[in-house]
N, C-alpha and C positions, 0 to 999 in steps of 0.2 A: 599460466597460473589461474586458478579458479577464482571467480569474483567472490568477494566477501558478502555475507548476508546483508550488510548495510548497503552495499553497492546495488545488490539485486532489489532491495526495498526502495532505494532512491530512484531506481529506474522505473519501478512500478508506480511510484508517486508521480514521476514526471509524465508517464503515459496517461495516468488518470487526469492529471492537470490539463493535458492536451485533449482530454475527452475522447480518447481512442480506446477501443476494446482490445484486450490482449489476453493471451493464454499462457499460463505457466503450469506444466504438468497437466493434471486433470481439472484445474481451476480456470474458469473463464470469468473475467471481471467485466461487468457492465457498469461504466461510470455513472449511468443514470439511476442506478439502484443502490442507494446508500447501505441498506441493511445487508444486501448481498456482498457489497464491497467490504463492509466491516467484517462480516462473517468470514469471507474468503481470506482477508489479511490475517485475521486471528488464527484461522486454520493453518495458513502458511507458517505462522509463527510457531504453532504447536508442532508442526512437522520439522521445525528447525531451520526453515528458510530465513526467518527473521528472528533475531535474538534481541529482545528489548534491553538486555543488560550488557550488550556488546559495548566494550569501552570505546570503540570507534564510532558509535552512534552519536549524532550531534547533541541529542538530549535524551539520556537513558530513561527519563521519566515518561517520555512519549512512547506509547504503544501503538500498534497498527490502528486500533479503534480511534485514537485521538487524531492520528494523521488523516484517516478517512473522514472524520467529522470536520476537520479543518477544510478538506477539499470540498465538502458540501456547502461550506460558507462562501465559496466563490460565487460571484454573480453569474447568473445565467446569461448566455449570449442572446437569448430570445427576448429578454426583458429590456 
């Protein structure tokens, strides 16, 4: 069974949280670059990878940009 869009997105968020680079299709996400992460997640949503209105999403009001912003609020390991 193919994973649902929310499962794919949750996996992306987990990888970002772990500060690891990953690639989906033609998109490479660098967790150190917020604008690129935000843009990439929004582009993935537009392509149908992430559906912010998916009833299985924990909070449908959260879009990829909001998730990425929350990730950026995590403390840096260097500080």
